[in-house]
N, C-alpha and C positions, 0 to 999 in steps of 0.2 A: 297363505301359499304366497310364494314369492316368484317375481319374473326371473330370479336367477336360477330356475330350473336347469339341471344339466341335460336333460332331453329338449329337444325343440324340433318342432316339425314345420317345415317350409309350407307357406301358406299363400295363397294369391288372395289379395284384397284390392279393392277398387277405392282409391281415394281422390278426393278433391286436387287437382293439377297446381293450382294456385298455393294450397296449404302445403302441399309437399315439397315445392320448390322454396317456401318460406321457411319451412322447417329444415331443409337442407343448408339454407343460406345461414341460418341459427345454429347450425351444428348440431341438431336435435337428433338424437338416435331414433329413427322412425320406427324400427322393429321393438326396441324396448318400449316406447311410448304407446304403441299399439297393443303391447303385452299388458302394460299397466292399465291401460284403458279397459281392455278386456277382462282382467282380473278384478278391476272394480265393479264392471257390469254383472260378471258372474256373481260377486260376493253379494251386490245389491239385490239380484234378482232370488239368490239363496236366501237372503234375510226376509224378502217379501213374501216368498213361497213358505218359509216355518211359520211367519205370523198367520198366513191363510190357512196353514194346516192344523194350527194350535188356536185358532181362533175361538171356539167353542169352550174349551179349557180356560183360556185367558178370560173371556166373558163371564164364565161361570164363578171364577176366583174373584173377580172384581164385583160380582154380585153379591157373593158371601161377605165380603168385606164391607160393601155398601150397606148389608142387612145387619152384620154383627160387630164391625168395627175391626181394627187390626188386632190380631193375635198378639198378645203380651203388651198391648198398647200402655198398660199401667206400669210397665218397667221402663218405658222411654225416659230419656233424660233431657229430653227437649221438647 
């Protein structure tokens, strides 16, 4: 997903005063920066949850490979 969504929701957030002042002085678009940070946090959390939800399957596959080797390993060129 991208920060350039057409639908936006006004939201109140509390930010460090000094950080906001510095961002404004530097010309940082605070709304865009916050949206990008939130987007990254959501993506990171989504990935962590996916790993947690699929841990059993991933562990099972890894155990199988450890016990049996990689499928088609004899065809690898490296």
